[in-house]
C-alpha positions in Angstrom: -17.1 5.1 -4.2 -17.4 2.6 -7.1 -13.7 2.4 -7.6 -13.1 2.1 -3.8 -15.7 -0.7 -3.6 -14.1 -2.5 -6.6 -10.5 -2.2 -5.1 -11.6 -3.4 -1.7 -13.6 -6.3 -3.2 -10.6 -7.3 -5.3 -8.2 -7.3 -2.4 -10.7 -9.3 -0.3 -11.1 -11.9 -3.1 -7.4 -12.0 -3.7 -6.5 -12.9 -0.1 -9.4 -15.4 0.1 -8.3 -17.2 -3.1 -4.7 -17.2 -2.0 -5.7 -19.4 1.0 -6.8 -22.1 -1.5 -3.8 -22.3 -3.8 -0.2 -23.5 -3.8 2.8 -21.6 -5.3 1.8 -21.9 -9.0 -1.6 -20.5 -8.2 0.0 -17.7 -6.1 2.2 -16.8 -9.0 -0.9 -16.5 -11.2 -2.5 -14.3 -8.6 0.6 -12.1 -8.8 0.4 -11.7 -12.6 -3.3 -10.9 -12.3 -2.7 -8.3 -9.6 0.0 -6.6 -11.6 -2.4 -6.5 -14.6 -5.1 -5.0 -12.4 -2.7 -2.4 -11.0 -1.6 -1.4 -14.5 -5.3 -1.1 -15.6 -6.2 1.1 -12.6 -3.0 3.3 -13.0 -3.9 3.9 -16.7 -6.9 6.0 -15.5 -4.8 8.0 -13.1 -2.8 11.2 -13.4 1.0 11.0 -13.8 1.4 12.2 -10.2 -0.8 9.5 -8.7 1.0 6.9 -10.8 4.3 8.1 -9.5 3.1 8.1 -5.9 1.7 4.6 -6.3 4.9 3.2 -7.8 7.0 4.7 -5.0 4.6 3.1 -2.5 5.1 -0.3 -4.3 8.9 0.1 -4.2 9.2 1.3 -0.6 6.6 -1.2 0.7 8.3 -4.1 -1.0 11.6 -3.2 0.6 9.8 -3.1 3.9 8.2 -6.5 3.2 11.6 -8.1 2.5 13.1 -6.6 5.6 10.2 -7.2 7.9 9.2 -10.6 6.8 12.0 -12.4 5.0 15.0 -10.9 6.8 13.7 -10.0 10.3 10.8 -12.5 10.6 8.5 -10.0 12.3 5.6 -11.7 10.4 5.4 -14.7 8.1 3.3 -15.4 5.0 1.4 -18.6 4.6 4.0 -20.2 2.3 6.9 -18.6 4.1 7.7 -16.5 1.1 6.9 -13.0 -0.2 3.8 -13.7 -2.4 4.2 -12.3 -5.9 0.8 -10.5 -5.5 2.0 -8.5 -2.5 4.0 -5.7 -4.2 1.2 -4.8 -6.7 -1.4 -5.2 -3.9 0.4 -2.4 -2.0 -0.3 -0.2 -5.0 -3.9 -1.1 -4.9 -4.1 -0.4 -1.2 -2.7 3.0 -1.8 -5.2 3.7 -4.6 -8.0 2.5 -2.4 -6.9 5.1 0.2 -6.8 7.7 -2.5 -10.3 6.7 -3.7 -11.6 6.9 -0.1 -10.1 10.4 0.3 -11.7 11.5 -2.9 -15.1 10.2 -1.8 -15.1 12.4 1.3 -13.5 15.4 -0.3 -15.0 18.6 1.1 -15.5 17.1 4.6 -13.1 17.6 7.4 -10.4 14.8 7.0 -9.4 15.0 10.7 -12.9 13.7 11.6 -12.3 10.4 9.6 -9.9 8.7 12.1 -7.6 9.7 14.9 -6.1 6.7 16.5 -2.9 7.4 18.5 -0.5 10.3 18.4 1.3 9.1 15.3 -1.8 9.2 13.2 -2.9 12.5 14.7 0.4 14.0 13.5 -0.2 12.7 10.0 -3.7 14.1 9.9 -2.9 17.4 11.4 0.5 18.2 9.8 0.8 15.9 6.8 0.8 16.8 3.1 -2.4 14.9 2.4 -4.3 14.1 5.6 -7.4 12.7 3.8 -5.2 10.2 1.9 -3.4 9.2 5.1 -6.7 8.6 6.8 -8.0 6.7 3.9 -5.0 4.4 3.7 -5.0 3.9 7.5 -8.6 2.7 7.3 -7.9 0.3 4.4 -4.8 -1.1 6.0 -6.4 -1.5 9.3 -9.2 -3.6 7.7 -6.8 -5.5 5.5 -4.6 -6.5 8.5 -7.6 -7.8 10.4 -8.9 -9.6 7.4 -5.6 -11.0 6.2 -4.6 -12.4 9.6 -8.0 -13.8 10.2 -7.7 -15.8 6.9 -4.2 -16.9 7.8 -2.6 -15.2 4.8 0.1 -14.0 7.2 0.7 -14.1 10.9 2.8 -11.9 13.2 5.4 -13.2 15.6 4.3 -13.1 19.2 7.3 -10.9 20.0 9.4 -8.7 17.7 12.5 -10.9 17.0 15.6 -9.9 18.9 13.7 -7.5 21.2 11.3 -9.5 23.4 8.7 -6.7 22.8 5.1 -8.1 22.5 3.9 -7.8 18.9 0.2 -8.7 18.7 -1.5 -10.3 15.7 -1.9 -7.9 14.0 0.1 -5.2 15.9 -2.1 -2.2 16.8 0.3 0.2 15.2 0.8 -1.5 11.9 -1.7 0.7 10.0 -0.1 3.9 11.3 3.3 2.6 10.3 2.1 1.9 6.8 1.3 5.6 6.4 5.1 6.2 6.3 5.1 4.6 2.8 2.6 7.3 1.7 4.7 10.1 3.3 7.7 9.0 1.2 5.5 8.6 -1.9 4.0 12.1 -1.6 7.4 13.6 -1.0 9.2 11.9 -3.9 6.6 11.6 -6.6 6.5 15.3 -7.7 10.3 15.2 -8.1 10.1 12.0 -10.1 7.4 13.4 -12.4 9.4 16.6 -12.9 12.5 14.6 -13.7 10.6 12.5 -16.2 9.1 15.5 -17.9 12.5 17.1 -18.1 14.0 13.9 -19.7 11.1 13.8 -22.2 11.7 17.4 -23.0 15.4 16.8 -23.7 14.5 13.8 -25.9 12.0 15.9 -27.9 14.6 18.7 -28.4 17.3 16.1 -29.5 14.9 14.5 -32.0 13.9 17.8 -33.5 17.4 18.6 -34.5 
């Protein structure tokens, strides 16, 4: 729980400080958040590191599409803050930490909100992680929009569909990043180990 509390406290402080700075300060927050992510990943297994980096990559692509291109939501300075990509990694790690803290209990009892989340919890590869990330993201969305770090469009651009601020399904949608990460990370780790093995063989001859 110590790591979970530290990650949540950092994310809360990060968003709060961001409301008080201009672009140069935001860039500094980005550099700091990358450093924090690197430090936390240094204490994780290779598999969790790979999962986290996949989440960062996929979530960043989603941010560019959803915010910059589509305009479904907009950040305070109408950009993609430099701290957002590494913060996605910290959000995932917070979900992992929450899952670890309740290991041994029934993960399905943590949270079941809507059919999409129920499918993740009942049929997913890591239901406790999904539930943990769902909780962290749900809190983060409420907190971030309350601070004004980002705001969601009243309707989804080009559709006329009401969006909400934040939309009720955004936390469930975020779990898709974790689905991708859990599916791809073992393959990435295996590929990395094979590459290292080939390098070792080549150097030994």
